C-alpha positions in Angstrom: -0.5 -18.1 -34.0 -1.1 -16.7 -30.1 -0.1 -13.3 -28.6 3.2 -14.4 -26.2 2.1 -13.3 -22.7 4.4 -11.9 -20.3 4.4 -13.0 -17.1 7.0 -12.5 -14.0 7.3 -15.7 -11.9 5.3 -14.9 -8.9 2.9 -14.0 -12.1 2.7 -17.4 -13.2 3.2 -19.2 -9.4 -0.5 -16.8 -9.0 -2.1 -18.6 -12.1 -0.8 -21.7 -11.4 -2.3 -21.7 -8.2 -5.2 -20.1 -9.3 -5.9 -23.1 -11.7 -5.8 -25.5 -9.2 -8.1 -24.0 -6.9 -10.7 -23.4 -9.8 -10.3 -27.3 -10.7 -10.3 -28.3 -7.6 -12.3 -26.6 -4.6 -14.6 -24.7 -7.2 -15.3 -27.4 -9.8 -15.8 -29.9 -6.8 -18.6 -26.7 -4.8 -20.3 -26.5 -8.0 -21.0 -29.6 -8.5 -22.7 -30.2 -5.7 -25.0 -27.1 -5.8 -25.9 -28.9 -8.4 -26.9 -31.8 -7.0 -28.8 -30.1 -3.9 -30.8 -28.0 -7.2 -31.8 -30.8 -9.2 -33.0 -32.9 -5.9 -35.1 -29.9 -5.5 -37.2 -31.0 -8.2 -38.6 -29.3 -11.9 -35.6 -28.1 -13.4 -36.7 -25.1 -15.4 -38.0 -23.0 -12.6 -35.4 -23.5 -10.2 -33.2 -20.1 -9.5 -30.6 -22.2 -7.6 -30.5 -24.0 -11.2 -29.7 -21.7 -13.2 -27.3 -20.0 -11.1 -25.3 -23.4 -10.4 -24.7 -23.8 -14.2 -23.9 -19.8 -14.8 -21.0 -20.4 -12.1 -19.9 -24.1 -13.9 -19.9 -21.6 -17.0 -17.5 -19.1 -15.2 -15.3 -21.7 -13.8 -14.3 -23.4 -16.8 -14.5 -20.1 -18.7 -11.7 -19.2 -16.6 -9.8 -22.6 -16.3 -9.6 -22.5 -20.3 -8.5 -19.0 -20.6 -5.5 -19.4 -17.7 -4.3 -23.1 -19.3 -4.4 -20.5 -22.5 -2.6 -18.1 -21.1 -0.1 -20.8 -19.3 0.9 -21.9 -22.8 1.7 -19.3 -24.3 3.4 -17.8 -21.8 7.1 -16.5 -21.5 8.9 -16.0 -18.4 10.2 -12.6 -17.3 13.3 -13.2 -15.7 15.2 -9.9 -15.2 17.4 -11.5 -12.9 20.0 -12.7 -15.3 19.4 -9.1 -17.6 21.6 -6.3 -17.2 20.4 -2.8 -16.0 22.2 -1.0 -19.1 18.5 -0.3 -19.9 15.0 -0.9 -19.2 13.4 -4.1 -20.2 9.9 -6.2 -18.2 10.5 -6.9 -15.2 12.4 -4.2 -14.0 12.2 -1.9 -11.4 12.3 1.6 -12.9 12.1 5.1 -11.0 11.1 8.5 -13.2 11.4 11.8 -12.6 7.2 13.1 -13.6 7.5 16.7 -15.0 4.1 18.0 -14.5 3.3 16.0 -10.7 7.4 16.9 -9.8 7.9 14.7 -8.0 9.5 10.8 -8.4 7.4 7.8 -9.6 8.3 3.9 -9.9 6.6 1.7 -11.4 7.5 -2.4 -11.7 7.5 -3.2 -16.0 4.9 -6.2 -16.3 3.2 -8.2 -19.2 -0.4 -6.9 -19.1 -2.2 -9.8 -17.1 -0.4 -8.6 -14.1 -0.7 -5.2 -15.1 -1.6 -3.1 -11.9 -1.5 0.4 -11.9 -2.9 1.4 -8.5 0.0 -0.3 -7.2 2.9 0.3 -9.6 3.1 -2.2 -11.6 2.4 -0.9 -15.6 2.4 -3.2 -18.2 5.5 -3.4 -21.2 2.3 -2.3 -24.0 0.9 0.7 -21.3 2.0 4.0 -23.4 4.6 4.6 -20.7 5.7 1.0 -20.3 6.3 0.8 -23.5 8.0 4.6 -24.2 10.3 3.8 -21.9 11.4 0.0 -22.5 14.9 0.3 -24.0 16.1 3.5 -22.3 18.6 4.2 -19.5 19.4 6.4 -16.7 19.1 9.7 -18.0 17.4 9.4 -21.0 13.9 12.0 -21.3 11.2 10.5 -22.5 7.8 12.2 -23.4 4.9 10.3 -23.5 1.9 10.9 -25.5 -1.1 10.6 -23.0 -4.9 11.0 -22.8 -4.4 13.7 -21.2 -1.7 15.3 -23.8 2.1 14.9 -23.5 3.9 13.5 -20.2 8.1 13.9 -19.8 10.2 12.3 -17.7 13.6 11.1 -16.7 14.9 7.8 -15.8 16.6 8.5 -12.8 17.6 4.3 -12.3 16.8 0.8 -13.4 16.9 -1.6 -10.6 16.4 -5.5 -10.8 
């Protein structure tokens, strides 16, 4: 059985939009590129044809990948959740002892993770360590840089 893909509602919409563009706009564009390349004659030495075939393969691979993700998606719906413990979909504010500052993260599935924009995966070292924790809990996380220590300050939807 395929692994469930955790996505927020926004993540699902983004993937559905990408899929629609790939199936309509991008497929049609590459079909046109292939038609033009074929019209140039000998395909054995036609770089444009090879590039279009490569692009077509990339598009088809991505379509299959997105369809597989959407087939196995579990939507993170924190709207109905209580915020007494951290769950995927929650926005959390932590105190980072090492840097002596507050950090804020949205807990998402690995597909949507974007640490530079404050979205961490529930499977990341910090994300998995804080799941199920409550405000005031102190968490120690083993990372590549050693043991990092965080205190949960706030949990929000």
